[in-house]
C-alpha positions as a printed Julia matrix, in Angstrom:
825×3 Matrix{Float64}:
  -50.4   148.01   25.92
  -49.33  144.6    27.15
  -49.85  145.78   30.72
  -53.42  146.87   29.91
  -54.19  143.47   28.39
  -52.81  141.74   31.48
  -54.99  143.93   33.69
  -58.07  143.12   31.59
  -57.34  139.39   31.75
  -56.96  139.6    35.53
  -60.3   141.45   35.74
  -62.01  138.82   33.56
  -60.56  136.05   35.7
  -61.74  137.89   38.83
  -65.26  138.35   37.41
  -65.41  134.72   36.34
  -64.27  133.59   39.79
  -66.85  135.82   41.45
  -69.62  134.48   39.19
  -68.68  130.88   39.88
  -68.63  131.57   43.61
  -72.13  133.07   43.4
  -73.4   130.07   41.43
  -71.79  127.75   43.95
  -73.38  129.63   46.85
  -76.78  129.53   45.13
  -76.43  125.81   44.5
  -75.39  125.27   48.11
  -78.44  127.17   49.37
  -80.75  125.15   47.12
  -79.1   121.93   48.19
  -79.45  122.85   51.87
  -83.1   123.7    51.38
  -83.75  120.4    49.59
  -81.98  118.41   52.29
  -84.02  120.16   54.96
  -87.25  119.34   53.08
  -86.2   115.71   52.66
  -85.38  115.3    56.36
  -88.7   116.88   57.32
  -90.63  114.54   55.02
  -88.72  111.51   56.3
  -89.59  112.53   59.85
  -93.29  112.85   58.96
  -93.3   109.41   57.34
  -91.52  107.89   60.32
  -94.18  109.42   62.55
  -97.09  108.29   60.33
  -96.26  105.66   57.74
  -99.77  106.04   56.18
  -99.13  109.67   55.14
  -99.59  109.18   51.37
  -98.81  112.77   50.36
  -95.51  112.82   52.28
  -94.39  109.66   50.48
  -95.07  111.24   47.09
  -93.36  114.52   48.0
  -90.29  112.68   49.34
  -89.91  110.67   46.12
  -90.16  113.83   44.0
  -87.67  115.68   46.21
  -85.12  112.84   45.96
  -85.56  112.66   42.17
  -84.9   116.4    41.9
  -81.46  116.02   43.52
  -80.73  112.9    41.39
  -80.25  110.64   44.4
  -81.14  107.4    42.63
  -80.56  104.91   45.46
  -82.46  106.98   48.03
  -85.32  107.4    45.54
  -85.44  103.65   45.07
  -85.53  103.12   48.86
  -88.32  105.69   49.25
  -90.39  103.97   46.57
  -89.88  100.59   48.19
  -90.93  102.02   51.53
  -94.11  103.5    50.03
  -94.98  100.26   48.24
  -94.86   98.35   51.53
  -97.84  100.41   52.69
  -99.69  101.41   49.5
 -100.3    99.74   46.14
  -98.86  101.95   43.43
 -100.76  103.18   40.4
  -99.71  102.29   36.86
  -98.23  105.79   36.42
  -96.05  105.36   39.5
  -94.8   101.99   38.32
  -93.94  103.25   34.84
  -92.0   106.2    36.27
  -90.08  103.91   38.63
  -89.31  101.37   35.89
  -88.21  104.11   33.47
  -85.75  105.44   36.07
  -84.36  101.94   36.65
  -83.96  101.32   32.89
  -82.24  104.7    32.47
  -79.86  103.77   35.3
  -79.19  100.39   33.66
  -78.37  102.02   30.32
  -76.04  104.59   31.89
  -72.31  103.93   32.18
  -72.4   102.11   35.51
  -71.05   98.78   36.62
  -74.17   98.12   38.68
  -76.41   95.63   36.81
  -79.96   96.21   38.08
  -81.74   94.07   35.47
  -82.96   91.66   38.14
  -84.46   94.57   40.08
  -86.25   95.75   36.93
  -87.71   92.31   36.32
  -88.93   92.13   39.93
  -90.55   95.56   39.54
  -92.41   94.41   36.42
  -93.68   91.35   38.28
  -94.78   93.38   41.29
  -96.51   95.99   39.13
  -98.63   93.53   37.14
  -99.68   91.76   40.35
 -101.24   94.83   42.01
 -103.53   96.21   39.3
 -104.47   95.5    35.72
 -101.66   97.47   34.05
 -101.78   97.13   30.25
  -99.04   99.7    29.63
  -96.74   97.94   32.12
  -97.29   94.64   30.31
  -96.39   96.26   26.99
  -93.2    97.78   28.44
  -92.38   94.45   30.16
  -92.57   92.54   26.88
  -90.62   95.21   24.98
  -87.88   95.14   27.65
  -87.53   91.35   27.5
  -87.42   91.31   23.7
  -84.85   94.13   23.63
  -82.45   92.28   25.96
  -83.4    88.84   24.64
  -80.96   86.17   23.6
  -81.66   83.0    21.66
  -81.4    80.97   24.85
  -84.13   83.03   26.55
  -86.74   82.81   23.8
  -88.81   80.36   25.83
  -88.8    82.67   28.86
  -89.97   85.59   26.71
  -92.78   83.43   25.29
  -93.9    82.54   28.81
  -94.16   86.22   29.74
  -95.98   86.98   26.49
  -98.5    84.22   27.19
  -99.03   85.56   30.74
  -99.58   89.01   29.29
 -102.1    87.58   26.81
 -103.99   85.82   29.64
 -104.02   89.09   31.61
 -104.91   91.71   28.98
 -105.31   89.65   25.77
 -109.1    90.15   25.95
 -108.94   93.82   26.84
 -111.2    95.56   24.28
 -108.94   98.62   23.87
 -105.42   97.6    24.99
 -104.95   94.06   23.67
 -104.25   94.77   20.0
 -100.77   96.16   20.6
  -99.71   93.19   22.74
 -100.86   90.71   20.09
  -98.86   92.66   17.51
  -95.72   92.47   19.71
  -96.25   88.71   20.04
  -96.57   88.22   16.25
  -93.49   90.37   15.55
  -91.52   88.36   18.09
  -92.46   85.11   16.33
  -91.55   86.63   12.97
  -88.14   87.71   14.34
  -87.46   84.14   15.49
  -88.36   82.8    12.04
  -86.13   85.4    10.37
  -83.24   84.46   12.67
  -83.65   80.88   11.48
  -84.06   81.96    7.82
  -87.55   80.44    7.66
  -90.1    81.95    5.28
  -93.69   81.34    6.43
  -94.86   81.56    2.82
  -92.83   78.42    2.12
  -93.1    76.69    5.48
  -96.66   75.77    6.48
  -95.7    75.01   10.09
  -94.25   78.49   10.5
  -97.33   79.99    8.83
  -99.62   78.03   11.17
  -97.85   79.56   14.19
  -98.75   83.06   13.02
 -102.23   82.02   11.86
 -102.88   80.6    15.31
 -102.02   83.96   16.88
 -104.34   85.78   14.46
 -107.24   83.42   15.2
 -106.74   83.63   18.99
 -106.8    87.4    18.81
 -109.86   87.57   16.54
 -111.82   85.16   18.78
 -112.56   88.01   21.2
 -114.08   91.43   20.49
 -111.7    94.4    20.52
 -111.45   97.84   18.99
 -109.8    97.56   15.55
 -110.95   94.01   14.7
 -111.65   94.84   11.06
 -108.12   96.12   10.4
 -106.55   93.02   12.01
 -108.88   90.76    9.97
 -107.75   92.46    6.74
 -104.13   91.89    7.78
 -104.98   88.24    8.47
 -106.6    87.84    5.05
 -103.55   89.31    3.33
 -101.22   86.98    5.25
 -103.31   83.92    4.32
 -103.42   85.05    0.72
  -99.63   85.39    0.59
  -99.24   81.93    2.07
 -101.88   80.41   -0.27
 -104.06   79.39    2.7
 -107.86   79.47    2.52
 -109.83   80.75    5.49
 -112.34   78.21    6.76
 -116.03   79.22    6.38
 -116.87   77.92    9.85
 -114.17   80.1    11.4
 -115.35   83.08    9.31
 -118.88   82.63   10.73
 -117.45   82.68   14.28
 -115.58   85.87   13.45
 -118.82   87.51   12.31
 -120.47   86.58   15.64
 -117.54   88.1    17.52
 -117.85   91.23   15.39
 -121.52   91.41   16.44
 -120.47   91.21   20.13
 -118.12   94.12   19.49
 -121.0    96.23   18.2
 -122.88   95.51   21.47
 -120.04   96.48   23.82
 -118.64   99.33   21.73
 -121.11  101.91   23.22
 -119.9   101.01   26.71
 -116.27  101.36   25.67
 -116.89  104.73   24.02
 -118.59  106.03   27.19
 -115.77  104.71   29.41
 -113.26  106.4    27.15
 -114.96  109.71   27.99
 -115.66  109.07   31.68
 -114.78  106.24   34.07
 -117.93  106.68   36.15
 -118.81  103.88   38.54
 -122.37  103.62   37.22
 -121.07  102.98   33.67
 -118.98  100.06   34.91
 -122.0    98.65   36.78
 -124.14   98.75   33.62
 -121.32   97.19   31.6
 -120.83   94.37   34.13
 -124.58   93.66   34.33
 -124.73   93.4    30.55
 -121.8    90.96   30.43
 -123.33   88.85   33.22
 -126.63   88.62   31.37
 -124.75   87.73   28.18
 -122.98   84.94   30.13
 -119.55   86.16   29.08
 -116.65   83.88   30.0
 -114.75   84.5    33.22
 -111.59   85.79   31.56
 -113.35   88.71   29.93
 -115.38   89.4    33.09
 -112.22   89.3    35.19
 -110.62   91.96   32.98
 -113.72   94.12   33.35
 -113.68   93.76   37.15
 -109.97   94.59   37.21
 -110.61   97.7    35.15
 -113.33   98.68   37.65
 -111.12   98.41   40.75
 -108.21  100.09   38.96
 -110.39  103.1    38.1
 -112.14  103.16   41.51
 -109.52  101.73   43.83
 -110.78  103.58   46.93
 -114.45  102.8    46.33
 -115.5   100.04   48.72
 -118.5    99.09   46.61
 -116.27   98.31   43.62
 -114.32   95.73   45.63
 -117.52   94.26   47.11
 -119.0    93.69   43.63
 -115.81   91.9    42.6
 -115.71   89.77   45.77
 -119.38   88.83   45.56
 -118.86   87.62   41.98
 -115.86   85.49   42.94
 -117.59   83.99   45.99
 -121.12   83.39   44.73
 -120.68   82.68   41.02
 -117.09   81.61   40.53
 -116.88   79.97   44.0
 -113.12   80.48   44.05
 -112.25   81.2    47.71
 -108.48   81.32   47.13
 -108.79   83.94   44.39
 -111.35   85.87   46.45
 -108.91   85.92   49.39
 -106.2    87.45   47.18
 -108.62   90.12   45.96
 -109.7    90.73   49.59
 -106.11   91.47   50.64
 -105.75   93.89   47.72
 -108.98   95.63   48.69
 -107.69   96.21   52.23
 -104.52   97.78   50.87
 -106.68  100.3    49.02
 -109.53  100.8    51.56
 -108.2    99.91   55.03
 -110.83  102.17   56.62
 -113.82  100.08   55.45
 -115.03   97.7    58.18
 -117.09   95.59   55.78
 -113.95   94.67   53.82
 -112.29   93.5    57.04
 -115.37   91.38   57.79
 -115.11   89.8    54.33
 -111.43   89.12   54.95
 -112.08   87.36   58.27
 -114.86   85.23   56.76
 -112.69   84.32   53.75
 -109.78   83.38   56.02
 -112.1    81.04   57.9
 -113.57   79.62   54.67
 -110.03   79.1    53.39
 -109.14   77.01   56.46
 -106.61   79.47   57.9
 -105.5    78.96   61.55
 -107.03   80.98   64.38
 -103.75   82.79   65.03
 -103.77   84.24   61.49
 -107.39   85.35   61.85
 -106.65   86.95   65.24
 -103.73   88.82   63.68
 -106.07   90.1    60.93
 -108.47   91.39   63.6
 -105.66   93.22   65.39
 -104.56   94.74   62.08
 -108.14   95.88   61.45
 -108.42   97.54   64.88
 -105.13   99.38   64.28
 -106.05  100.45   60.75
 -109.46  101.79   61.8
 -108.26  103.29   65.11
 -110.85  101.21   66.97
 -113.81  103.13   65.5
 -116.73  101.44   63.69
 -115.24   98.04   64.45
 -118.14   96.43   66.36
 -119.12   94.18   63.44
 -115.47   93.13   63.03
 -115.32   92.06   66.67
 -118.65   90.22   66.36
 -117.45   88.46   63.2
 -114.3    87.33   64.99
 -116.26   86.24   68.07
 -118.62   84.29   65.82
 -115.61   82.51   64.3
 -114.28   81.69   67.79
 -117.68   80.29   68.79
 -117.56   77.84   65.87
 -114.19   76.64   67.13
 -115.68   75.66   70.52
 -115.77   71.92   71.12
 -115.89   69.65   74.15
 -112.2    70.37   74.65
 -111.64   72.68   77.62
 -108.9    74.6    75.8
 -111.28   75.66   73.01
 -113.71   77.03   75.62
 -110.9    78.95   77.3
 -109.87   80.4    73.93
 -113.43   81.61   73.42
 -113.43   83.18   76.9
 -110.17   84.97   76.09
 -111.55   86.22   72.78
 -114.72   87.45   74.5
 -112.71   89.3    77.16
 -110.51   90.94   74.5
 -113.51   92.01   72.39
 -115.22   93.4    75.48
 -112.1    95.36   76.37
 -111.82   96.85   72.88
 -115.53   97.74   72.86
 -115.28   99.54   76.21
 -112.08  101.35   75.26
 -113.6   102.87   72.14
 -117.27  102.95   73.31
 -118.54  101.11   70.24
 -121.12   98.75   71.8
 -123.83  100.8    73.53
 -126.42   98.05   72.88
 -124.36   95.22   74.51
 -124.35   93.13   71.32
 -121.08   91.44   72.26
 -122.41   90.47   75.7
 -125.69   89.15   74.3
 -123.91   87.08   71.65
 -121.43   85.67   74.2
 -124.29   84.7    76.53
 -125.97   82.76   73.72
 -122.71   80.93   72.92
 -122.15   80.1    76.59
 -125.6    78.53   76.83
 -125.65   76.67   73.51
 -122.06   75.71   72.66
 -120.26   75.84   76.0
 -123.21   74.33   77.95
 -122.62   76.81   80.77
 -126.01   78.33   81.56
 -124.84   79.92   84.82
 -122.07   81.8    83.0
 -124.6    82.99   80.42
 -126.96   84.17   83.16
 -124.17   86.1    84.87
 -123.41   87.87   81.56
 -127.08   88.8    81.21
 -127.22   89.98   84.82
 -124.31   92.31   84.14
 -126.13   93.68   81.07
 -129.33   94.29   83.03
 -127.45   96.14   85.76
 -125.7    98.37   83.23
 -128.92   99.21   81.41
 -130.85   99.58   84.72
 -133.34   96.89   83.82
 -134.54   98.56   80.66
 -137.77   96.9    79.51
 -136.37   95.98   76.07
 -133.39   94.12   77.58
 -135.54   92.42   80.22
 -137.83   91.06   77.49
 -134.82   89.9    75.43
 -133.34   88.19   78.49
 -136.7    86.49   79.14
 -136.73   85.15   75.59
 -133.19   83.87   76.14
 -134.4    81.99   79.24
 -137.3    80.48   77.34
 -134.87   79.18   74.68
 -132.14   77.91   76.97
 -133.26   78.0    80.6
 -136.42   77.41   82.62
 -139.86   78.99   82.82
 -139.53   79.48   86.58
 -136.32   81.5    86.18
 -138.02   83.55   83.46
 -140.95   84.27   85.81
 -138.54   85.32   88.58
 -136.81   87.62   86.11
 -140.09   89.44   85.42
 -140.85   89.73   89.15
 -137.38   91.09   89.84
 -137.7    93.59   87.03
 -141.02   94.94   88.37
 -139.21   96.07   91.53
 -136.91   98.34   89.51
 -137.58  101.81   88.15
 -138.64  100.79   84.67
 -138.55  102.95   81.59
 -141.54  101.26   79.92
 -143.71   99.44   82.43
 -146.66   99.04   80.05
 -144.61   97.1    77.48
 -143.11   94.87   80.17
 -146.54   94.14   81.65
 -147.85   93.12   78.23
 -144.85   90.81   77.71
 -145.32   89.23   81.14
 -149.04   88.64   80.6
 -148.3    87.05   77.23
 -145.72   84.78   78.88
 -148.18   83.6    81.54
 -150.96   83.07   78.98
 -148.74   80.68   77.02
 -146.6    79.01   79.69
 -148.53   79.46   82.96
 -151.47   77.54   84.45
 -154.8    79.07   85.4
 -153.73   80.19   88.88
 -150.44   81.68   87.65
 -152.26   83.52   84.88
 -154.8    84.93   87.37
 -152.05   86.06   89.79
 -150.2    87.69   86.91
 -153.35   89.54   85.86
 -153.93   90.86   89.41
 -150.28   91.79   89.87
 -150.12   93.68   86.59
 -153.39   95.53   87.32
 -151.94   96.64   90.65
 -148.65   97.75   89.05
 -150.47   99.81   86.44
 -152.75  101.33   89.12
 -149.72  102.39   91.19
 -148.06  103.86   88.12
 -151.22  105.85   87.31
 -151.44  106.98   90.92
 -147.87  108.24   90.83
 -148.6   110.16   87.65
 -151.7   111.72   89.24
 -149.85  112.6    92.46
 -147.06  114.15   90.44
 -149.57  116.22   88.49
 -151.3   117.34   91.7
 -147.99  118.3    93.28
 -147.14  120.35   90.23
 -150.52  122.11   90.32
 -150.16  122.78   94.06
 -146.72  124.26   93.52
 -148.1   126.52   90.8
 -151.0   127.55   93.06
 -148.64  128.36   95.94
 -146.55  130.48   93.65
 -149.66  132.32   92.49
 -150.83  132.86   96.12
 -147.55  134.58   96.92
 -148.41  137.25   94.36
 -151.82  138.0    95.97
 -152.14  140.95   98.42
 -152.6   140.23  102.13
 -156.17  139.8   103.32
 -157.8   142.74  105.17
 -158.64  142.1   108.79
 -162.02  143.86  108.51
 -164.77  142.06  106.68
 -166.98  144.96  105.64
 -170.06  144.2   103.63
 -169.42  147.12  101.39
 -166.26  147.55   99.42
 -165.5   150.61   97.35
 -163.15  150.76   94.45
 -160.38  153.22   95.27
 -159.91  155.99   92.79
 -156.76  155.91   90.75
 -154.33  158.74   91.5
 -154.1   161.47   88.92
 -150.61  161.56   87.44
 -148.65  164.72   87.98
 -148.04  166.89   84.97
 -144.33  167.12   85.81
 -142.14  165.64   84.72
 -143.61  165.31   81.23
 -143.19  162.09   79.31
 -143.51  162.06   75.58
 -145.96  159.77   73.83
 -143.36  157.42   72.45
 -142.09  156.7    75.94
 -145.56  155.89   77.23
 -146.41  153.36   74.52
 -142.98  151.62   74.41
 -143.24  147.8    74.29
 -139.9   147.16   76.0
 -138.53  148.2    79.38
 -135.96  150.98   79.49
 -132.33  149.91   79.44
 -129.56  151.53   81.39
 -128.55  154.6    79.51
 -124.81  154.22   80.06
 -124.53  150.66   78.6
 -126.65  151.69   75.63
 -124.45  154.69   75.07
 -121.32  152.48   75.29
 -122.74  150.03   72.75
 -123.43  153.01   70.5
 -119.78  153.97   70.93
 -118.69  150.52   69.7
 -121.05  150.85   66.73
 -119.41  154.16   65.94
 -115.99  152.48   66.14
 -117.15  149.99   63.51
 -117.52  152.88   61.12
 -114.05  154.23   61.93
 -112.12  150.95   62.1
 -112.55  147.77   60.07
 -114.7   145.19   61.92
 -112.74  142.35   60.3
 -109.66  143.64   62.18
 -111.38  143.36   65.59
 -111.88  140.68   68.23
 -114.42  140.32   71.02
 -113.03  139.93   74.58
 -114.87  138.79   77.71
 -114.5   137.28   81.21
 -112.31  140.2    82.28
 -111.84  141.3    85.87
 -113.78  144.52   86.51
 -110.55  146.19   87.57
 -108.96  145.57   84.16
 -108.56  148.74   82.12
 -107.86  149.46   78.46
 -104.1   149.79   78.98
 -103.92  146.31   80.54
 -105.6   144.75   77.53
 -103.6   146.83   75.05
 -100.24  145.85   76.57
 -101.31  142.19   76.84
 -102.27  141.99   73.13
  -99.56  144.29   71.78
  -97.4   141.31   70.73
 -100.13  140.31   68.26
  -99.95  143.63   66.42
 -100.65  147.32   66.73
 -103.74  147.93   68.9
 -105.71  150.91   67.58
 -108.5   150.96   70.14
 -109.77  149.04   73.19
 -113.41  149.71   74.08
 -115.23  148.25   77.13
 -118.98  148.05   77.61
 -119.7   149.92   80.87
 -122.62  150.19   83.28
 -124.35  153.43   84.2
 -121.79  154.06   86.91
 -119.09  154.13   84.27
 -117.26  150.95   85.36
 -116.41  148.05   83.07
 -118.84  145.17   82.68
 -116.0   142.75   81.86
 -116.32  142.56   78.08
 -115.71  144.68   75.0
 -113.88  144.89   71.69
 -110.28  145.36   70.53
 -109.52  146.89   67.12
 -106.19  146.04   65.41
 -104.51  147.4    62.31
 -104.5   144.12   60.35
 -106.23  140.76   59.96
 -102.97  138.94   60.81
 -103.06  140.52   64.25
 -106.59  139.16   64.71
 -105.42  135.62   63.95
 -102.55  136.0    66.41
 -104.94  137.3    69.08
 -107.33  134.38   68.6
 -104.47  132.03   69.45
 -104.2   133.78   72.86
 -107.75  132.77   73.78
 -108.0   131.91   77.51
 -104.58  133.3    78.37
 -104.56  134.65   81.92
 -104.92  138.38   82.48
 -104.95  139.51   86.13
 -105.54  135.91   87.25
 -108.55  135.28   84.97
 -108.65  133.61   81.53
 -109.51  136.23   78.91
 -111.9   134.79   76.31
 -111.1   135.98   72.76
 -113.4   135.26   69.85
 -114.13  136.57   66.37
 -115.81  139.95   66.32
 -119.24  140.22   64.79
 -121.0   143.45   63.95
 -123.47  144.45   66.65
 -126.27  145.06   64.18
 -126.01  141.41   63.11
 -126.81  140.21   66.61
 -124.84  137.73   68.72
 -123.49  134.64   66.98
 -125.12  131.49   68.4
 -122.87  129.06   70.19
 -122.18  126.02   68.09
 -121.46  123.0    70.23
 -119.59  120.31   68.34
 -121.31  116.95   68.46
 -120.2   113.58   67.18
 -116.97  111.62   67.18
 -113.71  113.62   66.95
 -111.24  110.87   66.13
 -108.14  113.02   66.42
 -109.08  114.49   69.81
 -109.06  112.83   73.24
 -111.04  113.8    76.33
 -109.33  113.5    79.72
 -111.11  113.59   83.07
 -110.07  112.97   86.67
 -107.07  115.31   86.46
 -105.48  116.8    89.51
 -106.48  120.47   89.76
 -102.81  121.48   89.77
 -102.14  119.81   86.41
 -101.12  122.37   83.78
 -101.37  122.38   80.01
  -97.57  121.95   79.84
  -97.84  118.77   81.93
 -100.39  117.32   79.53
  -98.37  118.35   76.5
  -95.27  116.6    77.85
  -97.31  113.47   78.59
  -99.19  113.22   75.28
  -96.6   114.42   72.77
  -94.9   111.04   73.1
  -97.63  109.57   70.91
  -97.55  112.09   68.08
  -97.67  115.68   66.97
 -100.15  117.82   68.93
 -102.33  120.56   67.52
 -103.88  121.89   70.73
 -104.05  121.24   74.47
 -106.92  122.86   76.38
 -107.71  122.68   80.08
 -111.38  123.19   80.94
 -111.66  125.8    83.68
 -114.17  127.94   85.49
 -114.42  131.63   84.67
 -112.2   132.28   87.67
 -109.42  130.3    85.99
 -109.66  127.33   88.42
 -109.31  123.98   86.63
 -112.31  121.63   86.47
 -110.08  118.56   86.23
 -111.02  118.1    82.56
 -109.01  118.63   79.37
 -108.94  118.07   75.62
 -105.83  117.12   73.65
 -106.03  117.38   69.87
 -103.59  115.36   67.74
 -102.7   115.96   64.13
 -103.35  112.32   63.24
 -106.22  110.05   64.32
 -103.9   107.09   64.8
 -101.92  108.99   67.46
 -105.1   109.73   69.4
 -105.97  106.03   69.41
 -102.46  105.15   70.66
 -102.78  107.66   73.49
 -106.15  106.21   74.57
 -104.79  102.67   74.66
 -101.66  103.7    76.56
 -102.91  106.26   79.11
 -106.49  105.27   79.98
 -106.71  104.46   83.73
 -103.08  105.46   84.2
 -101.89  107.62   87.11
 -100.91  111.25   86.55
  -99.85  113.41   89.5
 -101.19  110.81   91.92
 -104.66  110.51   90.34
 -106.03  107.88   87.95
 -107.15  109.62   84.78
 -109.7   108.53   82.2
 -108.74  109.01   78.54
 -111.2   108.43   75.7
 -111.83  109.56   72.14
 -113.79  112.82   72.23
 -117.46  112.12   71.54
 -119.66  115.0    72.8
 -123.34  114.03   73.18
 -125.96  115.87   71.14
 -127.36  118.95   72.86
 -131.09  119.3    73.38
 -132.71  122.19   71.58
 -132.91  125.07   74.01
 -136.39  126.44   74.55
 -136.66  130.13   73.67
 -137.06  132.32   76.68
 -140.3   134.21   76.78
 -140.16  137.91   77.4
 -140.98  138.87   80.98
 -144.41  140.37   81.53
 -144.04  143.94   82.72
 -146.93  145.29   84.85
 -148.68  148.13   83.11
 -149.88  151.07   85.12
 -151.37  154.43   84.39
 -147.94  155.97   84.03
 -146.66  153.72   81.27
 -144.61  150.49   80.98
 -141.22  151.63   82.22
 -139.67  149.65   85.08
 -138.35  152.9    86.54
 -141.8   154.45   86.94
 -144.07  153.81   89.94
 -147.3   151.93   89.51
 -149.65  153.08   92.24
 -152.68  151.06   91.2
 -153.33  148.02   93.53
 -152.54  144.69   91.86
 -155.81  143.14   92.99
 -157.87  145.47   90.81
 -155.43  145.96   88.0
 -156.88  145.05   84.64
 -155.34  142.05   82.87
 -156.06  140.44   79.52
 -158.43  138.0    81.23
 -160.34  140.88   82.81
 -160.83  142.49   79.43
 -162.79  139.49   78.26
 -165.43  139.88   80.98
 -166.64  143.42   80.57
 -169.67  143.09   82.96
 -169.68  145.58   85.89
 -168.69  144.19   89.34
 -170.33  144.89   92.66
 -168.63  145.56   95.97
 -169.1   141.91   96.97
 -167.38  140.78   93.76
 -164.34  142.91   94.57
 -164.35  141.54   98.11
 -164.17  137.99   96.74
 -161.24  138.94   94.57
 -159.3   140.17   97.59
 -160.15  137.13   99.72
 -159.47  134.59   96.96
C-alpha cells in the first residue's frame, strides 16, 4: 500500500512538473512574441519619428510586459514629437503614482510633479488639475502649505471659470483651507478672520457662472448663517446677474455636452464676444475649442486672431502658435503665422530661418510657396544700406529659389517677381532686378501676361524708353496673346508717348495684327488644300477620250450563288474574323465554368508563347486551371488572353508578377473583367503623389535592383518600377514608391542631379500632368455596294457614280454631260 502511495505521489509530482514546464514554455513564447513586436515598433519609430500609431502601440506593448522604465522612456520620446491628450497624461501619471506607492526605494515624486506641470501646459486639462491638487494635498506637510496654495491658485486661474469643471476644484480649495484651520484648532464660527477666508472663496466662485451655482449658494448661505454673518444686498444683486448669465450660456453648455461640434464652439465664442466677456472666461473657451479640435487648423486660427487683433498680446500668441504647429505641422498658414509672430516678437533672423527650415521638413517641401514668400518678405525688411544685409537677402533669395525648383512649387515665378521688386526698391540695384525679369521672360517664352507685368515694373522703377524697348523685343517673339499685348502697348504710348511715337505705335500694331491675320488665313488655306488633295486621291483617273456622250454603265446582276441571308445583307457592321470571335466565345464559355473573380488578364506576350509557358510561369502563384489565348483565324496566338486560377489569393499573387519577363518580354497582368462588361477604361493618375518619386535620365542598363539598393537608404520602399517598351527595353525612366512621404522628400533632396552608372539623373516628386480628354473615334465609313456591306464582298459599282447621302438629297435626273463633269471634277 505504501508503495502504491509513493508511486501516486511520484506521478503527481511528474504531472505538476510537466504542467509547469508547459506554462513556462507558453510564457516564453508570449514573451518572445512581445519582444519581437516591441523591436519592430522601435525600428518603425526610429525610421519615422512622426508615426503616431507606432508610438501608441509601443507604449501599450511595454505596459503589457510591465516594463515600467521602458514605458516611461517611450512616453517621453512620444511627447518630444506630439502633445499628449488629457487621457494619455492621466494614464502616465497614474502609472507613476502606482510605482511611487509600491515597495521601491526609487522616489519618483519629482518626476510626477514635472509630469503634472507639463500636462497642464499643453492643453486645458481640468481632470489633470484636480488630480494634481489632490496629489499635493495627500503628500502635503505643514511646511508646504504655501506651495499647495500656489498650485491651487494657478488651477483656479486656469479652470476656475470653467462652467462645468470648476466646482470640484473650488470645493477642494475650501476643504484644504478647512483642514488647515482644523490643524490649528480654529473654529470659523468663532473666528471671523478664518470665516472671512472661506467666505472669500465662496464669493470668488459665485462671481462667475457655472453649472450648480444654486447648490453652492445654498451652502454659502448655511455657512454664513452658522457664523452669524449677513450677506450684503449689493453682493446678492451681483449674484443674481451672474445667475442670469448662466441661463444664457447654459444652452450652449448642454449642446456641447452632447456634441463637441466646431460650429457650436463658433456660435458660443461669437456670443461671448458680443457680450464682452472678460478675457479669462474667453481664454478658457478658446482652450476648450483647441482641446476638442486639436487638428483643426481653423480652430487655432480663430484663437490666434483673437490674441493678435483684440488682446494684442504677441508673446502669448507666439506660445499658442508653437502649440498649433505641434498639432497641425502640415498646415502652411500656421507656419506663416509663426514666422510673422517671430518677426513681430523681435526674434533674430537665425531663429526665423530655423523655423522656415523646420516648416520645409515638416511639410516635405509641398505647398510651401507662401512660407518661402513670407520669409523672403521678412528678409527684405532687414535690408539696409549695409552691404552684409543685401548679401543676406541674396542668399535667402537663392535658397528660396532652390527650394521652389526642387519641389516645383512656383510655376508663376512669384519668388522671382518679388525679388526683382526688392532689388529695385530696397537694394537700389535696377540692373539686378532687370536680369531677374529677363530670366523670367526667357523661361515663360515671353508670355504676354509676364511681358505686361514686366512693363509695369519698368514704369514704376525704370525708364519709359526701356519699357518701349521691352515691347518691341516682345513683338519679335512667338507670342501667346498678341492682341492683348498690342492693346497694352497702345495704351502705354497713348499715356507716355508723344504724337509721333503714338502714330508709329499705331502703324506698327496694325501691321502686326495684319500679319497675324494673314498667317491664320494661310494656315486655313493650307489645311483646305491638304483636305482637297486627299479628296482628289480618292477620285478615279480621268478618261483620255472626251466623248460628248456618256452612258451610265449598267450595274452587274449579282449571282444567285452563293446565297446570302437577309440579316447578312443589312448588317450595320463589317464582318469580323471568325476565328477570333470564336475564341472570344470560348473565353465567355470559360466564365461560366470557372469563377471570373479567380482570373487575370494577360497581354504583351510573344506570339510563340504557348499555354504551357504561361501555366508554368504562374504556377508559383497557385493552381492554374486554364490558360486561354485569343487567336487569329490562322489559329495562332494574338499575344493576349486569360488565366483562370483556383482561388482569389492566387490572383493577388499573380498581380504582383505584373511585367515580369516571359521569353524576353514583360508580361502585363491585370484584373480580369467579364467580356460582356466591355473593356475597363485606363485610369491615368493625375496630381501630386507625395510618397512617389519620378526618375529620368537613367542608363538603359540600370535595373530595378540597382534602384532599390540606391533608394532604400532613405526609407522603406513599397514598389520600384522601370518604364519600358513592350519589347522589354528600358526607356530610361522609373518610379520609386516609398511608404512615407518624408522619405520621398529626402531622396529628392539627396539624389537629384546625382550620377548613377555614369549618367546624371533627375529625381522629383511624382506629379503627372492632367490628360486631355480623348476624342471618341468615329466608326469608319464602309462603302456600300449592291452585294451588301461586308468588307469581304466585292463592290463592282464604279465609285464615281455610287450613290452617297449627298446624292440622295438631289433626286433630279442627270444627263450624260453631268456625269462627264463628275468624272472630270
